[in-house]
A tleap script that builds the chain and sets N, CA, C and O, in Angstrom:
source leaprc.protein.ff14SB
mol = sequence {
  NMET ARG ILE LEU LEU GLY PHE LEU SER GLY
  LEU LEU PHE GLY VAL GLY LEU ILE ILE ALA
  GLY MET SER ASP PRO ALA LYS VAL LEU ASN
  PHE LEU ASP VAL PHE GLY THR PHE ASP PRO
  SER LEU ALA PHE VAL MET GLY GLY ALA ALA
  ILE THR THR PHE LEU GLY TYR ARG MET VAL
  TRP ARG ARG GLU ARG PRO LEU LEU LEU ALA
  ASP PHE GLN ILE PRO SER ARG ARG ASP ILE
  ASP GLY ASP LEU LEU LEU GLY ALA ALA THR
  PHE GLY ILE GLY TRP GLY ILE GLY GLY PHE
  CYS PRO GLY PRO ALA TRP THR ALA LEU PRO
  LEU ALA ALA PRO GLY THR LEU VAL PHE LEU
  PRO THR MET LEU ILE GLY MET GLY VAL ALA
  THR ILE LEU LYS GLU ARG ARG THR ALA LEU
  CALA
}
set mol.1.N position { 0.818 -1.197 0.000 }
set mol.1.CA position { 0.000 0.000 0.000 }
set mol.1.C position { 0.863 1.263 0.000 }
set mol.1.O position { 0.556 2.238 -0.686 }
set mol.2.N position { 1.958 1.228 0.788 }
set mol.2.CA position { 2.843 2.391 0.861 }
set mol.2.C position { 3.468 2.673 -0.511 }
set mol.2.O position { 3.589 3.831 -0.908 }
set mol.3.N position { 3.857 1.641 -1.222 }
set mol.3.CA position { 4.448 1.806 -2.553 }
set mol.3.C position { 3.413 2.388 -3.513 }
set mol.3.O position { 3.728 3.273 -4.308 }
set mol.4.N position { 2.195 1.896 -3.437 }
set mol.4.CA position { 1.133 2.406 -4.300 }
set mol.4.C position { 0.868 3.890 -4.031 }
set mol.4.O position { 0.722 4.674 -4.969 }
set mol.5.N position { 0.805 4.272 -2.763 }
set mol.5.CA position { 0.586 5.679 -2.431 }
set mol.5.C position { 1.768 6.546 -2.867 }
set mol.5.O position { 1.576 7.680 -3.306 }
set mol.6.N position { 2.979 6.023 -2.748 }
set mol.6.CA position { 4.154 6.740 -3.238 }
set mol.6.C position { 4.087 6.927 -4.741 }
set mol.6.O position { 4.407 7.999 -5.256 }
set mol.7.N position { 3.670 5.880 -5.445 }
set mol.7.CA position { 3.518 5.960 -6.900 }
set mol.7.C position { 2.474 7.007 -7.275 }
set mol.7.O position { 2.710 7.840 -8.151 }
set mol.8.N position { 1.325 6.964 -6.614 }
set mol.8.CA position { 0.253 7.918 -6.914 }
set mol.8.C position { 0.667 9.353 -6.583 }
set mol.8.O position { 0.322 10.281 -7.314 }
set mol.9.N position { 1.397 9.539 -5.494 }
set mol.9.CA position { 1.884 10.875 -5.143 }
set mol.9.C position { 2.840 11.391 -6.207 }
set mol.9.O position { 2.736 12.540 -6.637 }
set mol.10.N position { 3.769 10.548 -6.631 }
set mol.10.CA position { 4.710 10.936 -7.679 }
set mol.10.C position { 4.009 11.238 -8.992 }
set mol.10.O position { 4.375 12.176 -9.701 }
set mol.11.N position { 3.006 10.445 -9.308 }
set mol.11.CA position { 2.240 10.665 -10.538 }
set mol.11.C position { 1.512 12.016 -10.475 }
set mol.11.O position { 1.532 12.782 -11.439 }
set mol.12.N position { 0.883 12.294 -9.353 }
set mol.12.CA position { 0.191 13.568 -9.173 }
set mol.12.C position { 1.166 14.737 -9.271 }
set mol.12.O position { 0.865 15.750 -9.902 }
set mol.13.N position { 2.330 14.598 -8.648 }
set mol.13.CA position { 3.368 15.628 -8.697 }
set mol.13.C position { 3.808 15.878 -10.145 }
set mol.13.O position { 3.878 17.023 -10.593 }
set mol.14.N position { 4.100 14.802 -10.863 }
set mol.14.CA position { 4.542 14.933 -12.254 }
set mol.14.C position { 3.497 15.557 -13.156 }
set mol.14.O position { 3.813 16.413 -13.982 }
set mol.15.N position { 2.256 15.132 -13.002 }
set mol.15.CA position { 1.165 15.709 -13.803 }
set mol.15.C position { 1.018 17.194 -13.496 }
set mol.15.O position { 0.828 18.004 -14.404 }
set mol.16.N position { 1.104 17.551 -12.216 }
set mol.16.CA position { 1.013 18.957 -11.829 }
set mol.16.C position { 2.127 19.793 -12.441 }
set mol.16.O position { 1.891 20.914 -12.893 }
set mol.17.N position { 3.342 19.251 -12.458 }
set mol.17.CA position { 4.460 19.979 -13.055 }
set mol.17.C position { 4.249 20.195 -14.551 }
set mol.17.O position { 4.530 21.272 -15.077 }
set mol.18.N position { 3.752 19.163 -15.230 }
set mol.18.CA position { 3.510 19.279 -16.676 }
set mol.18.C position { 2.404 20.302 -16.943 }
set mol.18.O position { 2.552 21.169 -17.804 }
set mol.19.N position { 1.295 20.199 -16.201 }
set mol.19.CA position { 0.178 21.136 -16.399 }
set mol.19.C position { 0.633 22.573 -16.167 }
set mol.19.O position { 0.255 23.476 -16.914 }
set mol.20.N position { 1.454 22.786 -15.121 }
set mol.20.CA position { 1.919 24.134 -14.802 }
set mol.20.C position { 3.018 24.622 -15.747 }
set mol.20.O position { 3.426 25.782 -15.683 }
set mol.21.N position { 3.494 23.738 -16.622 }
set mol.21.CA position { 4.534 24.123 -17.571 }
set mol.21.C position { 5.932 24.136 -16.978 }
set mol.21.O position { 6.852 24.695 -17.575 }
set mol.22.N position { 6.106 23.524 -15.805 }
set mol.22.CA position { 7.390 23.575 -15.124 }
set mol.22.C position { 8.425 22.598 -15.692 }
set mol.22.O position { 9.572 22.589 -15.245 }
set mol.23.N position { 8.035 21.783 -16.664 }
set mol.23.CA position { 9.018 20.904 -17.313 }
set mol.23.C position { 9.798 21.661 -18.384 }
set mol.23.O position { 10.713 21.110 -18.996 }
set mol.24.N position { 9.439 22.916 -18.609 }
set mol.24.CA position { 10.126 23.771 -19.579 }
set mol.24.C position { 11.153 24.618 -18.841 }
set mol.24.O position { 10.775 25.477 -18.045 }
set mol.25.N position { 12.455 24.397 -19.086 }
set mol.25.CA position { 13.473 25.170 -18.366 }
set mol.25.C position { 13.358 26.674 -18.600 }
set mol.25.O position { 13.826 27.458 -17.774 }
set mol.26.N position { 12.750 27.090 -19.702 }
set mol.26.CA position { 12.582 28.524 -19.958 }
set mol.26.C position { 11.728 29.177 -18.876 }
set mol.26.O position { 11.914 30.357 -18.577 }
set mol.27.N position { 10.785 28.423 -18.276 }
set mol.27.CA position { 9.954 28.961 -17.187 }
set mol.27.C position { 10.828 29.382 -16.002 }
set mol.27.O position { 10.654 30.458 -15.431 }
set mol.28.N position { 11.775 28.503 -15.650 }
set mol.28.CA position { 12.664 28.793 -14.528 }
set mol.28.C position { 13.588 29.946 -14.877 }
set mol.28.O position { 13.748 30.878 -14.089 }
set mol.29.N position { 14.196 29.888 -16.055 }
set mol.29.CA position { 15.138 30.931 -16.455 }
set mol.29.C position { 14.451 32.288 -16.559 }
set mol.29.O position { 15.036 33.307 -16.192 }
set mol.30.N position { 13.213 32.310 -17.057 }
set mol.30.CA position { 12.475 33.567 -17.138 }
set mol.30.C position { 12.059 34.077 -15.757 }
set mol.30.O position { 11.962 35.286 -15.544 }
set mol.31.N position { 11.815 33.162 -14.825 }
set mol.31.CA position { 11.504 33.563 -13.453 }
set mol.31.C position { 12.716 34.250 -12.817 }
set mol.31.O position { 12.574 35.225 -12.079 }
set mol.32.N position { 13.895 33.731 -13.112 }
set mol.32.CA position { 15.124 34.288 -12.538 }
set mol.32.C position { 15.572 35.572 -13.240 }
set mol.32.O position { 16.392 36.314 -12.699 }
set mol.33.N position { 15.051 35.838 -14.424 }
set mol.33.CA position { 15.430 37.023 -15.202 }
set mol.33.C position { 14.510 38.185 -14.834 }
set mol.33.O position { 13.643 38.577 -15.615 }
set mol.34.N position { 14.711 38.725 -13.639 }
set mol.34.CA position { 13.821 39.745 -13.081 }
set mol.34.C position { 13.793 41.023 -13.929 }
set mol.34.O position { 12.756 41.680 -14.016 }
set mol.35.N position { 14.902 41.375 -14.544 }
set mol.35.CA position { 14.964 42.619 -15.301 }
set mol.35.C position { 14.823 42.397 -16.805 }
set mol.35.O position { 15.066 43.309 -17.596 }
set mol.36.N position { 14.429 41.181 -17.201 }
set mol.36.CA position { 14.274 40.882 -18.623 }
set mol.36.C position { 12.911 40.292 -18.897 }
set mol.36.O position { 11.892 40.974 -18.790 }
set mol.37.N position { 12.897 39.029 -19.249 }
set mol.37.CA position { 11.651 38.341 -19.628 }
set mol.37.C position { 10.997 37.677 -18.423 }
set mol.37.O position { 10.596 36.515 -18.493 }
set mol.38.N position { 10.889 38.403 -17.332 }
set mol.38.CA position { 10.370 37.856 -16.074 }
set mol.38.C position { 9.012 37.179 -16.256 }
set mol.38.O position { 8.099 37.731 -16.871 }
set mol.39.N position { 8.905 35.958 -15.700 }
set mol.39.CA position { 7.667 35.180 -15.733 }
set mol.39.C position { 7.375 34.729 -14.302 }
set mol.39.O position { 8.079 33.857 -13.791 }
set mol.40.N position { 6.364 35.291 -13.638 }
set mol.40.CA position { 6.097 34.971 -12.237 }
set mol.40.C position { 5.377 33.640 -12.007 }
set mol.40.O position { 5.064 33.316 -10.861 }
set mol.41.N position { 5.109 32.872 -13.040 }
set mol.41.CA position { 4.306 31.658 -12.874 }
set mol.41.C position { 4.946 30.662 -11.902 }
set mol.41.O position { 4.229 29.945 -11.203 }
set mol.42.N position { 6.271 30.603 -11.846 }
set mol.42.CA position { 6.933 29.696 -10.902 }
set mol.42.C position { 6.597 30.079 -9.462 }
set mol.42.O position { 6.441 29.205 -8.610 }
set mol.43.N position { 6.486 31.357 -9.192 }
set mol.43.CA position { 6.119 31.805 -7.841 }
set mol.43.C position { 4.718 31.322 -7.474 }
set mol.43.O position { 4.469 30.971 -6.321 }
set mol.44.N position { 3.804 31.302 -8.439 }
set mol.44.CA position { 2.455 30.808 -8.164 }
set mol.44.C position { 2.468 29.302 -7.886 }
set mol.44.O position { 1.742 28.824 -7.014 }
set mol.45.N position { 3.284 28.565 -8.620 }
set mol.45.CA position { 3.404 27.120 -8.381 }
set mol.45.C position { 3.989 26.874 -6.993 }
set mol.45.O position { 3.493 26.032 -6.246 }
set mol.46.N position { 5.045 27.613 -6.651 }
set mol.46.CA position { 5.652 27.466 -5.323 }
set mol.46.C position { 4.670 27.869 -4.227 }
set mol.46.O position { 4.574 27.199 -3.199 }
set mol.47.N position { 3.945 28.956 -4.442 }
set mol.47.CA position { 2.956 29.395 -3.461 }
set mol.47.C position { 1.854 28.369 -3.262 }
set mol.47.O position { 1.442 28.097 -2.135 }
set mol.48.N position { 1.378 27.798 -4.371 }
set mol.48.CA position { 0.361 26.748 -4.273 }
set mol.48.C position { 0.873 25.540 -3.513 }
set mol.48.O position { 0.148 24.942 -2.718 }
set mol.49.N position { 2.130 25.182 -3.762 }
set mol.49.CA position { 2.732 24.052 -3.048 }
set mol.49.C position { 2.875 24.362 -1.558 }
set mol.49.O position { 2.610 23.503 -0.717 }
set mol.50.N position { 3.291 25.581 -1.232 }
set mol.50.CA position { 3.461 25.957 0.173 }
set mol.50.C position { 2.125 25.947 0.917 }
set mol.50.O position { 2.053 25.477 2.052 }
set mol.51.N position { 1.082 26.457 0.294 }
set mol.51.CA position { -0.245 26.473 0.933 }
set mol.51.C position { -0.766 25.051 1.122 }
set mol.51.O position { -1.295 24.711 2.181 }
set mol.52.N position { -0.612 24.222 0.084 }
set mol.52.CA position { -1.064 22.833 0.173 }
set mol.52.C position { -0.318 22.094 1.281 }
set mol.52.O position { -0.923 21.348 2.052 }
set mol.53.N position { 0.995 22.303 1.359 }
set mol.53.CA position { 1.798 21.650 2.397 }
set mol.53.C position { 1.393 22.144 3.779 }
set mol.53.O position { 1.256 21.346 4.707 }
set mol.54.N position { 1.202 23.435 3.922 }
set mol.54.CA position { 0.806 24.006 5.210 }
set mol.54.C position { -0.505 23.388 5.688 }
set mol.54.O position { -0.609 22.949 6.833 }
set mol.55.N position { -1.504 23.354 4.805 }
set mol.55.CA position { -2.808 22.799 5.187 }
set mol.55.C position { -2.718 21.293 5.434 }
set mol.55.O position { -3.320 20.775 6.374 }
set mol.56.N position { -1.970 20.599 4.590 }
set mol.56.CA position { -1.822 19.156 4.749 }
set mol.56.C position { -1.188 18.787 6.078 }
set mol.56.O position { -1.644 17.869 6.759 }
set mol.57.N position { -0.133 19.506 6.444 }
set mol.57.CA position { 0.523 19.218 7.725 }
set mol.57.C position { -0.405 19.510 8.890 }
set mol.57.O position { -0.402 18.773 9.876 }
set mol.58.N position { -1.195 20.564 8.801 }
set mol.58.CA position { -2.122 20.866 9.884 }
set mol.58.C position { -3.116 19.716 10.080 }
set mol.58.O position { -3.478 19.396 11.212 }
set mol.59.N position { -3.552 19.105 8.993 }
set mol.59.CA position { -4.487 17.976 9.098 }
set mol.59.C position { -3.781 16.727 9.630 }
set mol.59.O position { -4.322 16.024 10.483 }
set mol.60.N position { -2.592 16.456 9.136 }
set mol.60.CA position { -1.865 15.235 9.521 }
set mol.60.C position { -1.440 15.276 10.985 }
set mol.60.O position { -1.514 14.258 11.673 }
set mol.61.N position { -0.997 16.426 11.470 }
set mol.61.CA position { -0.521 16.516 12.852 }
set mol.61.C position { -1.630 16.273 13.870 }
set mol.61.O position { -1.352 16.073 15.052 }
set mol.62.N position { -2.858 16.288 13.431 }
set mol.62.CA position { -3.965 15.986 14.351 }
set mol.62.C position { -4.050 14.496 14.658 }
set mol.62.O position { -4.662 14.082 15.643 }
set mol.63.N position { -3.432 13.710 13.807 }
set mol.63.CA position { -3.469 12.251 13.982 }
set mol.63.C position { -2.443 11.818 15.031 }
set mol.63.O position { -1.432 12.486 15.246 }
set mol.64.N position { -2.723 10.706 15.665 }
set mol.64.CA position { -1.780 10.162 16.627 }
set mol.64.C position { -0.558 9.571 15.941 }
set mol.64.O position { 0.557 9.652 16.456 }
set mol.65.N position { -0.779 8.976 14.779 }
set mol.65.CA position { 0.307 8.381 14.002 }
set mol.65.C position { -0.090 8.367 12.530 }
set mol.65.O position { -1.270 8.500 12.205 }
set mol.66.N position { 0.880 8.208 11.646 }
set mol.66.CA position { 0.536 8.157 10.215 }
set mol.66.C position { -0.270 6.904 9.875 }
set mol.66.O position { -0.316 5.954 10.656 }
set mol.67.N position { -0.897 6.915 8.717 }
set mol.67.CA position { -1.726 5.780 8.316 }
set mol.67.C position { -0.926 4.494 8.118 }
set mol.67.O position { -1.393 3.416 8.485 }
set mol.68.N position { 0.270 4.594 7.543 }
set mol.68.CA position { 1.001 3.397 7.135 }
set mol.68.C position { 2.281 3.125 7.915 }
set mol.68.O position { 2.984 2.162 7.609 }
set mol.69.N position { 2.603 3.939 8.906 }
set mol.69.CA position { 3.821 3.744 9.694 }
set mol.69.C position { 3.473 3.772 11.175 }
set mol.69.O position { 2.400 4.226 11.572 }
set mol.70.N position { 4.403 3.278 11.979 }
set mol.70.CA position { 4.177 3.250 13.423 }
set mol.70.C position { 4.244 4.645 14.042 }
set mol.70.O position { 3.539 4.937 15.008 }
set mol.71.N position { 5.099 5.508 13.476 }
set mol.71.CA position { 5.213 6.861 14.007 }
set mol.71.C position { 5.660 7.816 12.901 }
set mol.71.O position { 6.057 7.391 11.816 }
set mol.72.N position { 5.589 9.112 13.199 }
set mol.72.CA position { 6.023 10.119 12.256 }
set mol.72.C position { 7.548 10.140 12.210 }
set mol.72.O position { 8.203 10.041 13.247 }
set mol.73.N position { 8.104 10.266 11.034 }
set mol.73.CA position { 9.556 10.317 10.874 }
set mol.73.C position { 9.973 11.766 10.675 }
set mol.73.O position { 9.964 12.288 9.560 }
set mol.74.N position { 10.338 12.403 11.782 }
set mol.74.CA position { 10.656 13.823 11.792 }
set mol.74.C position { 12.179 13.984 11.868 }
set mol.74.O position { 12.817 13.368 12.722 }
set mol.75.N position { 12.765 14.796 10.995 }
set mol.75.CA position { 14.212 15.035 11.098 }
set mol.75.C position { 14.552 15.659 12.445 }
set mol.75.O position { 13.827 16.522 12.940 }
set mol.76.N position { 15.647 15.222 13.025 }
set mol.76.CA position { 16.028 15.744 14.334 }
set mol.76.C position { 17.012 16.905 14.234 }
set mol.76.O position { 17.111 17.711 15.160 }
set mol.77.N position { 17.732 17.001 13.136 }
set mol.77.CA position { 18.716 18.084 12.989 }
set mol.77.C position { 18.029 19.388 12.608 }
set mol.77.O position { 17.138 19.418 11.759 }
set mol.78.N position { 18.460 20.452 13.247 }
set mol.78.CA position { 17.910 21.769 12.952 }
set mol.78.C position { 19.025 22.783 12.680 }
set mol.78.O position { 18.756 23.963 12.452 }
set mol.79.N position { 20.271 22.318 12.705 }
set mol.79.CA position { 21.380 23.246 12.516 }
set mol.79.C position { 21.628 23.518 11.032 }
set mol.79.O position { 21.232 22.742 10.163 }
set mol.80.N position { 22.280 24.617 10.778 }
set mol.80.CA position { 22.680 24.982 9.425 }
set mol.80.C position { 24.192 24.851 9.385 }
set mol.80.O position { 24.913 25.617 10.025 }
set mol.81.N position { 24.663 23.871 8.624 }
set mol.81.CA position { 26.097 23.633 8.578 }
set mol.81.C position { 26.646 23.909 7.174 }
set mol.81.O position { 25.907 24.283 6.263 }
set mol.82.N position { 27.938 23.717 7.027 }
set mol.82.CA position { 28.601 23.979 5.755 }
set mol.82.C position { 28.076 23.122 4.622 }
set mol.82.O position { 27.941 23.596 3.494 }
set mol.83.N position { 27.776 21.855 4.912 }
set mol.83.CA position { 27.244 20.969 3.871 }
set mol.83.C position { 25.912 21.476 3.336 }
set mol.83.O position { 25.673 21.456 2.129 }
set mol.84.N position { 25.048 21.931 4.234 }
set mol.84.CA position { 23.750 22.453 3.807 }
set mol.84.C position { 23.929 23.698 2.940 }
set mol.84.O position { 23.298 23.822 1.891 }
set mol.85.N position { 24.781 24.608 3.375 }
set mol.85.CA position { 25.012 25.840 2.617 }
set mol.85.C position { 25.655 25.562 1.261 }
set mol.85.O position { 25.245 26.127 0.247 }
set mol.86.N position { 26.660 24.692 1.245 }
set mol.86.CA position { 27.321 24.351 -0.015 }
set mol.86.C position { 26.361 23.631 -0.954 }
set mol.86.O position { 26.332 23.913 -2.152 }
set mol.87.N position { 25.581 22.707 -0.417 }
set mol.87.CA position { 24.612 21.987 -1.239 }
set mol.87.C position { 23.545 22.908 -1.796 }
set mol.87.O position { 23.171 22.794 -2.963 }
set mol.88.N position { 23.050 23.825 -0.969 }
set mol.88.CA position { 22.032 24.770 -1.432 }
set mol.88.C position { 22.587 25.684 -2.514 }
set mol.88.O position { 21.909 25.959 -3.503 }
set mol.89.N position { 23.810 26.154 -2.333 }
set mol.89.CA position { 24.431 27.035 -3.336 }
set mol.89.C position { 24.666 26.284 -4.640 }
set mol.89.O position { 24.397 26.807 -5.722 }
set mol.90.N position { 25.167 25.064 -4.534 }
set mol.90.CA position { 25.429 24.261 -5.732 }
set mol.90.C position { 24.130 23.961 -6.471 }
set mol.90.O position { 24.065 24.062 -7.696 }
set mol.91.N position { 23.096 23.590 -5.716 }
set mol.91.CA position { 21.791 23.332 -6.311 }
set mol.91.C position { 21.281 24.579 -7.029 }
set mol.91.O position { 20.832 24.503 -8.172 }
set mol.92.N position { 21.352 25.720 -6.358 }
set mol.92.CA position { 20.866 26.964 -6.936 }
set mol.92.C position { 21.616 27.361 -8.202 }
set mol.92.O position { 21.010 27.831 -9.164 }
set mol.93.N position { 22.924 27.174 -8.202 }
set mol.93.CA position { 23.720 27.497 -9.392 }
set mol.93.C position { 23.324 26.574 -10.539 }
set mol.93.O position { 23.124 27.030 -11.665 }
set mol.94.N position { 23.212 25.286 -10.257 }
set mol.94.CA position { 22.808 24.336 -11.297 }
set mol.94.C position { 21.415 24.623 -11.824 }
set mol.94.O position { 21.159 24.521 -13.024 }
set mol.95.N position { 20.528 24.980 -10.928 }
set mol.95.CA position { 19.150 25.311 -11.303 }
set mol.95.C position { 19.128 26.547 -12.192 }
set mol.95.O position { 18.427 26.584 -13.203 }
set mol.96.N position { 19.907 27.566 -11.805 }
set mol.96.CA position { 19.950 28.801 -12.574 }
set mol.96.C position { 20.595 28.632 -13.939 }
set mol.96.O position { 20.165 29.255 -14.909 }
set mol.97.N position { 21.622 27.796 -14.022 }
set mol.97.CA position { 22.299 27.584 -15.307 }
set mol.97.C position { 21.468 26.695 -16.225 }
set mol.97.O position { 21.264 27.007 -17.398 }
set mol.98.N position { 20.994 25.585 -15.672 }
set mol.98.CA position { 20.283 24.609 -16.497 }
set mol.98.C position { 18.803 24.877 -16.665 }
set mol.98.O position { 18.200 24.460 -17.653 }
set mol.99.N position { 18.209 25.578 -15.694 }
set mol.99.CA position { 16.774 25.835 -15.752 }
set mol.99.C position { 15.948 24.650 -15.290 }
set mol.99.O position { 14.721 24.660 -15.393 }
set mol.100.N position { 16.622 23.627 -14.780 }
set mol.100.CA position { 15.907 22.434 -14.328 }
set mol.100.C position { 16.088 22.236 -12.831 }
set mol.100.O position { 17.170 22.449 -12.285 }
set mol.101.N position { 15.032 21.834 -12.197 }
set mol.101.CA position { 15.028 21.308 -10.847 }
set mol.101.C position { 14.900 19.790 -11.043 }
set mol.101.O position { 14.383 19.371 -12.079 }
set mol.102.N position { 15.341 18.956 -10.110 }
set mol.102.CA position { 15.278 17.507 -10.363 }
set mol.102.C position { 13.895 16.981 -10.744 }
set mol.102.O position { 13.789 16.172 -11.666 }
set mol.103.N position { 12.834 17.416 -10.063 }
set mol.103.CA position { 11.490 16.920 -10.392 }
set mol.103.C position { 11.086 17.232 -11.815 }
set mol.103.O position { 10.740 16.321 -12.567 }
set mol.104.N position { 11.121 18.500 -12.208 }
set mol.104.CA position { 10.783 18.826 -13.587 }
set mol.104.C position { 11.705 18.192 -14.621 }
set mol.104.O position { 11.281 17.918 -15.744 }
set mol.105.N position { 12.957 17.956 -14.257 }
set mol.105.CA position { 13.865 17.291 -15.208 }
set mol.105.C position { 13.349 15.887 -15.524 }
set mol.105.O position { 13.375 15.457 -16.677 }
set mol.106.N position { 12.882 15.178 -14.497 }
set mol.106.CA position { 12.336 13.834 -14.737 }
set mol.106.C position { 11.064 13.903 -15.571 }
set mol.106.O position { 10.847 13.059 -16.440 }
set mol.107.N position { 10.213 14.913 -15.310 }
set mol.107.CA position { 8.970 15.001 -16.078 }
set mol.107.C position { 9.238 15.392 -17.525 }
set mol.107.O position { 8.447 15.064 -18.410 }
set mol.108.N position { 10.346 16.092 -17.778 }
set mol.108.CA position { 10.684 16.496 -19.145 }
set mol.108.C position { 11.402 15.385 -19.910 }
set mol.108.O position { 11.557 15.477 -21.127 }
set mol.109.N position { 11.834 14.348 -19.220 }
set mol.109.CA position { 12.584 13.261 -19.872 }
set mol.109.C position { 11.814 12.626 -21.031 }
set mol.109.O position { 12.407 12.415 -22.088 }
set mol.110.N position { 10.521 12.311 -20.888 }
set mol.110.CA position { 9.799 11.711 -22.023 }
set mol.110.C position { 9.711 12.621 -23.253 }
set mol.110.O position { 9.469 12.149 -24.364 }
set mol.111.N position { 9.908 13.926 -23.047 }
set mol.111.CA position { 9.883 14.850 -24.181 }
set mol.111.C position { 11.160 14.761 -25.006 }
set mol.111.O position { 11.219 15.255 -26.131 }
set mol.112.N position { 12.186 14.123 -24.435 }
set mol.112.CA position { 13.477 13.875 -25.095 }
set mol.112.C position { 14.128 15.151 -25.626 }
set mol.112.O position { 14.793 15.131 -26.661 }
set mol.113.N position { 13.935 16.243 -24.923 }
set mol.113.CA position { 14.597 17.493 -25.317 }
set mol.113.C position { 16.099 17.335 -25.078 }
set mol.113.O position { 16.497 16.755 -24.068 }
set mol.114.N position { 16.923 17.830 -25.967 }
set mol.114.CA position { 18.371 17.657 -25.817 }
set mol.114.C position { 18.905 18.140 -24.465 }
set mol.114.O position { 19.773 17.495 -23.877 }
set mol.115.N position { 18.390 19.274 -23.971 }
set mol.115.CA position { 18.844 19.769 -22.677 }
set mol.115.C position { 18.566 18.781 -21.560 }
set mol.115.O position { 19.394 18.594 -20.668 }
set mol.116.N position { 17.413 18.154 -21.606 }
set mol.116.CA position { 17.044 17.166 -20.587 }
set mol.116.C position { 17.946 15.938 -20.682 }
set mol.116.O position { 18.382 15.399 -19.665 }
set mol.117.N position { 18.219 15.509 -21.893 }
set mol.117.CA position { 19.031 14.308 -22.097 }
set mol.117.C position { 20.472 14.517 -21.648 }
set mol.117.O position { 21.181 13.548 -21.379 }
set mol.118.N position { 20.907 15.753 -21.565 }
set mol.118.CA position { 22.238 16.057 -21.043 }
set mol.118.C position { 22.157 16.304 -19.535 }
set mol.118.O position { 22.973 15.786 -18.774 }
set mol.119.N position { 21.175 17.094 -19.109 }
set mol.119.CA position { 21.074 17.502 -17.711 }
set mol.119.C position { 20.856 16.318 -16.774 }
set mol.119.O position { 21.562 16.186 -15.774 }
set mol.120.N position { 19.903 15.468 -17.079 }
set mol.120.CA position { 19.524 14.407 -16.147 }
set mol.120.C position { 20.656 13.419 -15.858 }
set mol.120.O position { 20.931 13.150 -14.689 }
set mol.121.N position { 21.328 12.866 -16.885 }
set mol.121.CA position { 22.438 11.957 -16.571 }
set mol.121.C position { 23.576 12.638 -15.808 }
set mol.121.O position { 24.159 12.043 -14.901 }
set mol.122.N position { 23.892 13.881 -16.171 }
set mol.122.CA position { 24.973 14.554 -15.453 }
set mol.122.C position { 24.561 14.907 -14.032 }
set mol.122.O position { 25.407 14.941 -13.139 }
set mol.123.N position { 23.272 15.172 -13.805 }
set mol.123.CA position { 22.793 15.397 -12.440 }
set mol.123.C position { 22.987 14.125 -11.613 }
set mol.123.O position { 23.442 14.186 -10.471 }
set mol.124.N position { 22.646 12.993 -12.182 }
set mol.124.CA position { 22.798 11.722 -11.471 }
set mol.124.C position { 24.271 11.421 -11.194 }
set mol.124.O position { 24.615 10.925 -10.121 }
set mol.125.N position { 25.132 11.719 -12.156 }
set mol.125.CA position { 26.572 11.532 -11.941 }
set mol.125.C position { 27.043 12.446 -10.815 }
set mol.125.O position { 27.788 12.017 -9.933 }
set mol.126.N position { 26.610 13.702 -10.843 }
set mol.126.CA position { 26.976 14.638 -9.781 }
set mol.126.C position { 26.511 14.165 -8.417 }
set mol.126.O position { 27.239 14.300 -7.434 }
set mol.127.N position { 25.309 13.613 -8.344 }
set mol.127.CA position { 24.800 13.090 -7.073 }
set mol.127.C position { 25.636 11.911 -6.603 }
set mol.127.O position { 25.915 11.775 -5.412 }
set mol.128.N position { 26.034 11.065 -7.537 }
set mol.128.CA position { 26.874 9.913 -7.186 }
set mol.128.C position { 28.239 10.350 -6.685 }
set mol.128.O position { 28.725 9.835 -5.679 }
set mol.129.N position { 28.858 11.293 -7.374 }
set mol.129.CA position { 30.173 11.796 -6.964 }
set mol.129.C position { 30.072 12.459 -5.587 }
set mol.129.O position { 30.926 12.234 -4.730 }
set mol.130.N position { 29.042 13.268 -5.371 }
set mol.130.CA position { 28.862 13.934 -4.079 }
set mol.130.C position { 28.679 12.911 -2.960 }
set mol.130.O position { 29.214 13.090 -1.866 }
set mol.131.N position { 27.935 11.849 -3.223 }
set mol.131.CA position { 27.725 10.804 -2.215 }
set mol.131.C position { 29.036 10.126 -1.856 }
set mol.131.O position { 29.325 9.905 -0.680 }
set mol.132.N position { 29.830 9.794 -2.870 }
set mol.132.CA position { 31.126 9.140 -2.631 }
set mol.132.C position { 32.046 10.053 -1.836 }
set mol.132.O position { 32.678 9.611 -0.877 }
set mol.133.N position { 32.128 11.325 -2.225 }
set mol.133.CA position { 32.990 12.273 -1.509 }
set mol.133.C position { 32.543 12.454 -0.064 }
set mol.133.O position { 33.376 12.534 0.839 }
set mol.134.N position { 31.244 12.520 0.157 }
set mol.134.CA position { 30.733 12.695 1.518 }
set mol.134.C position { 31.030 11.461 2.376 }
set mol.134.O position { 31.393 11.584 3.546 }
set mol.135.N position { 30.872 10.264 1.782 }
set mol.135.CA position { 31.176 9.031 2.524 }
set mol.135.C position { 32.654 8.957 2.876 }
set mol.135.O position { 33.007 8.560 3.986 }
set mol.136.N position { 33.525 9.338 1.938 }
set mol.136.CA position { 34.964 9.324 2.201 }
set mol.136.C position { 35.323 10.308 3.309 }
set mol.136.O position { 36.118 9.994 4.195 }
set mol.137.N position { 34.733 11.501 3.254 }
set mol.137.CA position { 35.019 12.501 4.283 }
set mol.137.C position { 34.542 12.018 5.660 }
set mol.137.O position { 35.212 12.234 6.670 }
set mol.138.N position { 33.383 11.367 5.681 }
set mol.138.CA position { 32.848 10.852 6.948 }
set mol.138.C position { 33.743 9.739 7.495 }
set mol.138.O position { 33.967 9.654 8.702 }
set mol.139.N position { 34.255 8.882 6.597 }
set mol.139.CA position { 35.127 7.777 7.023 }
set mol.139.C position { 36.447 8.295 7.597 }
set mol.139.O position { 37.021 7.673 8.490 }
set mol.140.N position { 36.927 9.427 7.088 }
set mol.140.CA position { 38.176 9.989 7.567 }
set mol.140.C position { 38.020 10.726 8.901 }
set mol.140.O position { 38.996 10.917 9.627 }
set mol.141.N position { 36.810 11.130 9.213 }
set mol.141.CA position { 36.571 11.908 10.437 }
set mol.141.C position { 36.525 11.053 11.674 }
set mol.141.O position { 36.332 11.569 12.775 }
savepdb mol mol.pdb
quit
């Protein structure tokens, strides 16, 4: 059941991204081009997501436990460290250069646009390299 709900959630997310036009990197690049071809539609998508998440969490927190797990899995770390800052900066630079966020990149894959066919594999390689480097650094500490 958990796998099915995960599949349905991912499907809903992907359909929403396609409907909103977020699989087009030009949407992101135009959003970031405040003094040029500015397109605020990404802000509306983000705002809709934030409102939905806010309301959803308010409903879920009323429950004693989640439907499919024994308890809620809440992250315990609240600090802001160098890894978080470096990762956020790297993500933002990649997003600004490529115009893709990981979710929309996956939804654009079936369109077989050349940018997607380059971005997605290199994103996965970058994630793999970052994981290896982080594991090595942790092993040395």
